[in-house]
C-alpha positions as CSV (number, residue, x, y, z in Angstrom):
1,M,87.2,81.9,-29.1
2,S,86.4,81.3,-25.4
3,L,89.6,83.0,-24.4
4,V,88.5,86.1,-26.4
5,L,85.1,85.9,-24.7
6,I,86.6,85.8,-21.2
7,V,89.1,88.6,-21.9
8,A,86.5,90.9,-23.4
9,F,84.1,90.2,-20.6
10,V,86.7,91.0,-17.9
11,A,87.7,94.2,-19.7
12,L,84.1,95.3,-19.9
13,M,83.5,94.5,-16.2
14,V,86.6,96.6,-15.3
15,A,85.1,99.4,-17.5
16,V,81.9,99.2,-15.3
17,V,79.7,98.0,-18.1
18,P,76.5,96.4,-16.7
19,V,76.9,92.6,-16.5
20,A,74.1,91.8,-19.0
21,H,75.4,94.2,-21.6
22,A,79.0,92.9,-21.0
23,L,77.9,89.3,-21.7
24,V,76.2,90.2,-25.0
25,I,79.0,92.5,-26.2
26,A,81.7,90.0,-25.3
27,S,79.8,87.2,-27.0
28,G,79.6,89.4,-30.2
29,I,83.3,90.1,-30.1
30,A,84.2,86.4,-29.7
31,L,82.0,85.5,-32.7
32,L,83.6,88.3,-34.8
33,W,87.0,87.1,-33.8
34,E,86.1,83.6,-35.0
35,A,84.8,84.9,-38.4
36,N,83.4,81.5,-39.4
37,L,80.3,81.9,-37.3
38,P,77.5,84.4,-38.0
39,L,76.9,87.2,-35.5
40,L,73.2,86.3,-35.7
41,L,74.0,83.4,-33.3
42,V,74.0,85.8,-30.4
43,V,70.5,87.0,-31.1
44,Q,69.3,83.4,-31.7
45,Q,70.7,82.1,-28.4
46,M,69.3,85.1,-26.5
47,F,65.9,84.5,-27.8
48,Q,66.0,80.7,-27.4
49,Q,66.8,81.0,-23.7
50,T,63.6,82.8,-23.0
51,Q,61.4,80.1,-24.7
52,S,61.1,78.0,-21.5
53,F,57.9,77.3,-19.6
54,P,59.7,76.9,-16.2
55,M,61.2,80.4,-16.8
56,L,57.7,81.9,-16.5
57,A,57.8,81.1,-12.8
58,L,60.4,83.9,-12.4
59,P,58.2,87.0,-13.1
60,F,55.2,85.5,-11.2
61,F,57.2,84.7,-8.0
62,I,58.8,88.2,-8.2
63,L,55.3,89.8,-8.5
64,A,53.9,87.7,-5.7
65,G,56.8,88.7,-3.4
66,T,56.4,92.4,-4.4
67,L,52.6,92.3,-3.6
68,I,53.2,90.7,-0.2
69,M,56.3,92.6,1.0
70,E,54.9,96.0,0.3
71,G,51.4,95.5,1.8
72,R,49.8,94.7,5.2
73,L,50.5,91.0,4.6
74,G,54.2,91.6,4.9
75,Q,53.8,94.1,7.8
76,E,51.8,91.7,9.9
77,L,54.4,89.0,9.2
78,L,57.1,91.3,10.4
79,K,55.1,92.3,13.5
80,F,54.6,88.6,14.4
81,S,58.2,87.6,14.1
82,G,59.3,90.7,16.0
83,E,56.9,90.0,18.8
84,L,58.2,86.5,19.3
85,M,61.9,87.3,19.0
86,Q,62.3,90.6,20.9
87,R,62.3,88.8,24.3
88,V,65.3,86.7,23.4
89,R,68.8,88.1,24.0
90,G,69.8,89.6,20.7
91,G,66.2,89.4,19.7
92,A,66.2,92.7,17.8
93,L,68.9,91.3,15.5
94,S,67.3,87.9,15.4
95,T,64.1,89.4,14.1
96,T,65.9,90.1,10.9
97,V,67.0,86.5,10.7
98,V,63.5,85.1,11.4
99,G,62.0,87.7,9.0
100,S,64.3,86.5,6.3
101,V,63.1,83.0,6.8
102,V,59.4,83.9,6.6
103,F,59.9,86.4,3.8
104,G,62.0,83.8,2.0
105,G,58.7,81.9,1.6
106,V,57.2,84.7,-0.4
107,S,60.0,86.6,-2.1
108,G,62.8,84.5,-3.4
109,S,65.1,87.4,-3.8
110,A,67.9,88.2,-1.3
111,V,68.3,91.8,-2.7
112,A,64.6,92.6,-2.3
113,N,64.7,91.0,1.2
114,A,67.7,93.2,2.3
115,S,65.9,96.3,1.1
116,A,62.5,95.6,2.6
117,L,63.7,94.3,6.0
118,G,66.6,96.6,6.4
119,S,64.6,99.8,5.9
120,V,62.2,98.8,8.6
121,L,64.4,96.9,11.2
122,I,67.8,98.6,11.0
123,P,66.6,102.0,12.4
124,W,64.8,100.1,15.2
125,Q,67.9,98.0,16.0
126,K,70.1,101.1,16.2
127,R,67.7,102.6,18.7
128,Q,68.0,99.5,20.8
129,G,71.8,100.2,21.1
130,Y,73.3,98.0,18.4
131,P,76.2,99.5,16.4
132,A,75.3,100.5,12.9
133,G,77.9,98.2,11.3
134,L,76.6,95.2,13.1
135,C,73.0,96.0,12.1
136,A,74.2,96.3,8.4
137,A,76.2,93.0,8.6
138,N,73.3,91.2,10.2
139,N,70.8,92.4,7.5
140,A,73.2,91.7,4.6
141,T,74.0,88.1,5.6
142,S,70.5,87.2,6.8
143,A,69.0,88.2,3.4
144,V,70.9,85.2,1.8
145,I,68.6,82.8,3.8
146,D,65.9,84.0,1.4
147,I,67.5,82.2,-1.6
148,L,67.6,78.9,0.3
149,I,64.0,78.9,1.5
150,P,61.6,78.2,-1.4
151,P,60.6,79.8,-3.7
152,S,64.1,80.8,-4.7
153,I,64.9,82.7,-7.9
154,P,68.5,81.5,-8.1
155,M,67.3,77.9,-7.7
156,I,65.0,78.4,-10.7
157,L,67.9,79.7,-12.8
158,Y,70.1,76.7,-11.8
159,A,67.3,74.3,-12.6
160,V,66.6,75.7,-16.0
161,V,70.3,75.5,-16.9
162,S,71.1,72.1,-15.3
163,G,67.8,70.2,-15.9
164,V,67.3,69.5,-12.2
165,S,63.7,69.5,-11.0
166,I,62.7,72.9,-9.5
167,G,60.5,71.1,-7.0
168,D,63.4,68.9,-5.8
169,L,65.6,72.0,-5.4
170,F,63.0,73.8,-3.4
171,M,62.5,70.9,-1.1
172,A,66.2,70.4,-0.6
173,G,66.7,74.0,0.3
174,V,64.5,73.9,3.4
175,V,66.9,72.1,5.8
176,P,70.0,74.2,4.9
177,G,67.9,77.4,5.2
178,I,66.8,76.5,8.7
179,L,70.3,75.5,9.7
180,M,71.7,78.8,8.5
181,A,68.9,80.7,10.4
182,L,69.7,78.9,13.6
183,G,73.5,79.6,13.2
184,F,72.8,83.3,12.6
185,I,70.5,83.5,15.6
186,G,73.4,82.1,17.7
187,V,75.6,84.8,16.3
188,C,73.0,87.5,17.3
189,W,72.8,86.1,20.8
190,W,76.7,86.1,21.0
191,N,76.8,89.7,19.8
192,A,74.2,90.9,22.3
193,R,76.1,89.2,25.1
194,R,79.4,90.6,23.9
195,L,77.9,94.1,23.9
196,N,76.1,93.5,27.2
197,L,72.7,94.3,25.7
198,S,69.7,92.7,27.3
199,T,66.0,92.7,26.3
200,E,63.7,95.2,27.9
201,A,60.5,93.9,26.3
202,P,57.3,93.5,28.4
203,P,56.1,90.0,29.3
204,L,54.7,87.9,26.5
205,D,51.0,88.6,26.0
206,M,49.5,85.4,24.6
207,R,46.3,87.2,23.4
208,K,48.4,89.7,21.4
209,V,50.6,86.9,20.0
210,A,47.5,84.9,19.0
211,C,46.0,88.0,17.3
212,L,49.3,88.7,15.4
213,A,49.5,85.0,14.4
214,F,46.0,85.1,13.0
215,L,46.8,88.1,10.9
216,A,50.1,86.6,9.7
217,I,48.8,83.1,9.0
218,P,48.0,83.8,5.3
219,A,51.7,84.7,4.7
220,L,53.0,81.8,6.8
221,L,50.8,79.4,4.9
222,L,52.1,80.4,1.5
223,P,55.5,78.6,1.6
224,V,53.8,75.5,3.2
225,L,51.3,75.4,0.3
226,I,54.0,75.8,-2.3
227,L,56.0,72.9,-0.8
228,V,52.9,70.7,-0.5
229,A,51.9,71.4,-4.0
230,L,55.4,70.6,-5.3
231,R,55.8,67.5,-3.2
232,F,52.6,65.9,-4.3
233,G,52.6,67.1,-7.9
234,F,49.4,69.2,-7.7
235,A,50.9,71.8,-10.1
236,T,54.1,72.7,-11.9
237,P,56.3,75.4,-10.4
238,T,55.1,77.9,-13.0
239,E,51.5,77.2,-12.2
240,I,52.3,77.5,-8.5
241,A,53.9,80.9,-9.1
242,V,50.7,82.1,-10.8
243,M,48.6,80.8,-7.9
244,A,50.9,82.6,-5.5
245,V,50.1,85.9,-7.3
246,L,46.4,85.2,-7.1
247,Y,46.8,84.2,-3.4
248,A,48.6,87.5,-2.6
249,L,45.9,89.5,-4.5
250,A,43.0,87.7,-2.7
251,A,44.6,88.2,0.7
252,S,45.2,91.9,0.0
253,L,41.7,92.5,-1.5
254,F,39.5,90.5,0.8
255,L,41.4,90.0,4.1
256,Y,43.5,93.0,4.7
257,R,41.7,95.3,2.2
258,D,44.8,97.4,1.5
259,M,45.0,96.9,-2.2
260,S,44.6,100.0,-4.3
261,W,45.2,100.6,-8.0
262,R,48.2,102.7,-7.2
263,R,49.8,99.9,-5.1
264,F,49.0,97.3,-7.7
265,H,50.4,99.5,-10.5
266,K,53.6,100.1,-8.5
267,A,53.9,96.3,-7.8
268,M,53.5,95.6,-11.5
269,I,56.1,98.2,-12.5
270,D,58.6,97.0,-9.8
271,A,58.1,93.3,-10.8
272,G,58.5,94.2,-14.5
273,I,61.7,96.1,-13.9
274,A,63.2,93.3,-11.7
275,T,62.1,90.6,-14.3
276,G,63.6,92.6,-17.1
277,I,67.0,92.9,-15.3
278,V,67.1,89.1,-14.6
279,M,65.9,88.2,-18.1
280,M,68.6,90.4,-19.7
281,V,71.3,88.6,-17.7
282,I,69.8,85.2,-18.6
283,M,69.8,86.1,-22.3
284,G,73.3,87.5,-22.3
285,S,74.6,84.4,-20.4
286,A,72.9,82.1,-22.9
287,A,75.1,83.4,-25.8
288,A,78.2,83.2,-23.6
289,S,77.4,79.7,-22.5
290,W,76.8,78.6,-26.1
291,I,80.3,79.8,-27.1
292,L,81.9,77.9,-24.1
293,T,79.9,74.8,-25.0
294,Y,80.9,75.1,-28.7
295,D,84.6,75.2,-27.7
296,Q,83.9,72.2,-25.3
297,V,85.2,74.2,-22.3
298,P,83.0,72.3,-19.8
299,Q,84.2,68.9,-21.0
300,R,87.9,69.9,-21.1
301,F,87.7,71.5,-17.7
302,A,86.1,68.4,-16.2
303,E,88.8,66.2,-17.7
304,W,91.6,68.5,-16.5
305,V,90.3,68.7,-13.0
306,S,89.6,65.0,-12.7
307,T,93.1,64.1,-13.9
308,T,94.8,66.8,-11.8
309,L,92.9,66.4,-8.6
310,R,92.3,62.7,-8.4
311,E,90.4,62.7,-5.1
312,P,86.7,63.7,-5.2
313,W,87.0,65.7,-2.0
314,L,89.7,67.8,-3.5
315,V,87.6,68.4,-6.6
316,L,84.7,69.5,-4.3
317,L,87.0,71.8,-2.4
318,A,88.4,73.3,-5.6
319,M,84.8,73.9,-6.9
320,N,83.9,75.8,-3.7
321,V,87.1,77.9,-3.9
322,I,86.4,78.8,-7.5
323,M,82.8,79.7,-6.8
324,L,83.8,81.8,-3.8
325,A,86.4,83.7,-5.9
326,I,83.9,84.3,-8.7
327,G,80.9,85.1,-6.4
328,G,82.7,88.2,-5.0
329,P,83.1,90.3,-8.2
330,L,80.2,88.7,-10.2
331,D,76.6,88.9,-9.3
332,L,74.6,85.8,-8.3
333,A,72.4,85.3,-11.4
334,P,75.1,85.6,-14.1
335,A,77.5,83.5,-12.0
336,I,75.0,80.6,-11.8
337,L,74.2,80.8,-15.5
338,L,77.9,80.8,-16.5
339,L,79.2,78.3,-13.9
340,A,76.4,75.7,-14.0
341,P,77.1,74.5,-17.6
342,I,80.8,74.1,-16.6
343,F,80.3,72.4,-13.2
344,V,77.5,70.0,-14.0
345,P,79.6,67.8,-16.3
346,L,82.3,67.8,-13.7
347,A,79.8,66.8,-11.0
348,Q,78.6,63.9,-13.1
349,Q,82.2,62.8,-13.7
350,I,82.9,62.5,-9.9
351,G,79.5,61.1,-9.0
352,L,78.1,64.3,-7.4
353,D,74.4,64.6,-7.4
354,P,73.4,67.7,-9.5
355,L,70.9,68.6,-6.8
356,Q,73.7,68.8,-4.2
357,L,75.7,70.9,-6.6
358,G,72.8,73.2,-7.0
359,L,72.6,73.8,-3.2
360,M,76.4,74.3,-3.1
361,M,76.3,76.8,-5.9
362,V,73.3,78.8,-4.6
363,L,74.8,79.1,-1.1
364,N,78.3,79.6,-2.3
365,L,77.5,82.4,-4.7
366,G,75.0,83.8,-2.2
367,I,77.9,84.4,0.1
368,G,79.2,86.6,-2.6
369,L,76.2,88.9,-2.1
370,Y,77.8,90.2,1.1
371,T,81.4,89.8,0.0
372,P,83.4,92.8,-1.4
373,P,84.1,94.2,-4.0
374,V,80.5,94.0,-5.3
375,G,78.4,92.6,-2.5
376,T,74.9,93.8,-3.4
377,T,73.2,93.1,0.0
378,L,76.4,94.5,1.7
379,F,76.1,97.8,0.0
380,I,72.3,98.1,0.4
381,S,72.5,97.3,4.1
382,T,75.5,99.6,4.7
383,T,73.7,102.5,3.0
384,I,70.5,101.9,5.1
385,A,72.4,101.7,8.3
386,G,74.6,104.7,7.6
387,S,77.7,102.8,8.6
388,T,81.1,102.7,6.9
389,M,82.1,99.7,4.8
390,S,84.9,99.0,7.2
391,E,82.5,98.8,10.2
392,T,80.1,96.5,8.3
393,T,82.9,94.2,7.1
394,K,84.4,93.9,10.6
395,A,81.1,92.8,12.0
396,L,80.6,90.4,9.2
397,W,83.1,87.7,10.1
398,P,81.1,85.6,12.6
399,Y,78.2,85.3,10.1
400,F,80.7,84.5,7.3
401,F,82.2,81.6,9.4
402,V,78.7,80.2,10.0
403,A,77.9,80.3,6.3
404,I,81.2,78.6,5.4
405,A,80.7,75.9,8.0
406,L,77.2,75.2,6.5
407,L,78.7,75.2,3.0
408,L,81.2,72.6,3.9
409,A,78.5,70.5,5.6
410,I,76.4,70.6,2.4
411,T,79.4,69.8,0.3
412,Y,80.5,66.7,2.3
413,I,77.2,65.5,3.9
414,P,74.9,64.5,1.0
415,A,72.1,63.7,3.5
416,L,71.6,67.5,4.1
417,T,70.3,67.8,0.5
418,V,68.3,64.7,0.3
419,R,65.4,64.4,-2.1
420,F,62.1,64.3,-0.2
């Protein structure tokens, strides 16, 4: 039955059927092939997956990110990071990296980050003399930092499937996220030096920086407040997500005073559409995961890998290769929901902390967001920059090597994903 599921799913993906629909249809075909199981199981599993209190954090974090990124709160945050970074060599590119770090604390979505930052920063970077392909590659890769810095939507998905604490995952993602940002800033500096581009910004005006910092403080404080609340158990992740929405509304209404019914309505619609897309994928993957579990695919896979690859480091390497291969053609959310039930039993068998596996999976599949043939952030950034796919892919390699180096470090250095 699992083989029928996989064949049907691959065939539907080749036919360019949306992932969520492909998962549901393939699950139905697999159950019809079995004949002994009722088709109603697909609907039951789809519905059951949505009945989770932690899952409620998804729409609220998406809404909070939408409210912040489309208002003055997000604009002031971008102005502040740009003012600090534009005096550094390659600072125009590095502004995207730093912007991804700070926006990661309010958005949690790499795709939303790539769209929001790219539309503002890529035209400015091109005017500074940077090639369009490099601007697109920088934006596509930097957006992935967003899913490592809490709150992170992929981390929530992994936590719901694996049973790992959302708070622990959020805390563990901070150090890898900062390390990736530092590595990408180094790539930006190297590219600026290679292209012989130097900064022409005026001297730093501390008064202006202080003013911009004051206006950006509400956005900068949000990820800090989220981490503190999680670390000391003041609230659950779902409750924190609701408070993040109230925080964004209060800042827009009383501090920046840029909230209008039209903007609020648009934010609600955008967040609703984004939530619907994610939830449909979650529901479809629930039915597919049930079929794989029914056939004991995770347990059989774990046994086969552990007997074939006897050394734990080889098992870890194989897991990374599989995730890199799947992360290219398959989008982040369905890949996590399909792979986590298979890899968690394998991780337990070789003594790998599920928290460490979660960081490996999020970063690994995040690399797939800018890897052809699908590459969501890759296509978004290339379209905004007006470059060709060849130009963007060529400029992508230094960032790719930094991400792979960080992935290997997370895989083989457990201290980088320590529980705080």
